[in-house]
C-alpha positions as CSV (number, residue, x, y, z in Angstrom):
1,M,10.2,8.5,-30.0
2,T,11.5,5.1,-30.2
3,T,10.0,2.2,-32.2
4,P,9.4,-1.1,-30.5
5,S,11.8,-3.9,-31.7
6,V,9.0,-6.4,-31.7
7,L,5.6,-5.3,-32.8
8,L,2.8,-7.1,-31.3
9,L,1.0,-7.7,-34.6
10,D,4.3,-9.3,-36.3
11,V,4.5,-11.5,-33.2
12,L,0.8,-12.6,-33.7
13,R,1.3,-13.1,-37.4
14,T,4.7,-15.1,-37.1
15,G,3.4,-17.2,-34.1
16,S,6.8,-17.7,-33.1
17,V,7.3,-19.7,-29.9
18,D,10.0,-17.3,-28.4
19,H,7.8,-14.3,-28.9
20,I,4.8,-15.9,-27.4
21,D,6.8,-16.9,-24.4
22,F,8.1,-13.2,-24.2
23,L,4.4,-12.0,-24.4
24,S,3.1,-14.5,-21.9
25,Q,5.8,-13.6,-19.5
26,T,5.1,-9.9,-20.0
27,V,1.3,-10.4,-19.5
28,A,2.1,-12.5,-16.4
29,R,4.3,-9.8,-14.9
30,F,1.8,-7.2,-15.6
31,L,-0.9,-9.1,-13.9
32,Q,1.3,-9.7,-11.0
33,Q,1.9,-6.1,-10.5
34,L,-1.7,-5.4,-10.9
35,M,-2.6,-8.0,-8.2
36,D,0.1,-6.5,-5.9
37,A,-1.2,-3.0,-6.2
38,D,-4.7,-4.1,-5.5
39,A,-3.6,-6.1,-2.3
40,A,-1.6,-3.0,-1.1
41,Q,-4.6,-0.8,-1.7
42,Q,-6.9,-3.4,0.2
43,I,-4.4,-3.3,3.1
44,V,-4.4,0.4,3.3
45,T,-8.2,0.4,3.2
46,D,-8.3,-2.2,6.0
47,L,-5.9,-0.3,8.2
48,Q,-8.0,2.9,7.8
49,H,-11.2,1.1,8.8
50,L,-9.4,-0.3,11.8
51,H,-8.0,3.3,12.7
52,L,-11.6,4.6,12.5
53,D,-13.0,1.8,14.5
54,R,-10.5,2.4,17.3
55,C,-11.1,6.1,17.4
56,Q,-14.8,5.5,17.5
57,Q,-14.4,3.0,20.5
58,R,-12.2,5.6,22.3
59,N,-14.6,8.4,21.8
60,Q,-17.6,6.2,22.9
61,S,-15.8,5.3,26.1
62,R,-14.8,9.0,26.7
63,M,-18.3,10.1,26.3
64,A,-19.6,7.4,28.8
65,E,-17.0,8.6,31.2
66,C,-18.2,12.2,30.7
67,R,-21.8,11.1,31.4
68,Q,-21.0,9.4,34.5
69,L,-19.2,12.5,35.7
70,A,-22.2,14.6,34.7
71,R,-24.4,12.3,36.7
72,L,-22.2,12.5,39.8
73,L,-22.1,16.3,39.5
74,D,-26.0,16.5,39.3
């Protein structure tokens, strides 16, 4: 197992500007990836709901056609 070259506690103790910039950039990158993943999941969820809505609409229209045909046959 490797040891990190910059320990978080050392960075916080020294308060070095370079390390703080590194930490803020790392946190910003992590948060951006988290937001991207959340947005991607929301898109997938929306597409799944859209697909289900379309299937329900199609099935309802088919059922209506079957009912009309059944009435004609009676």
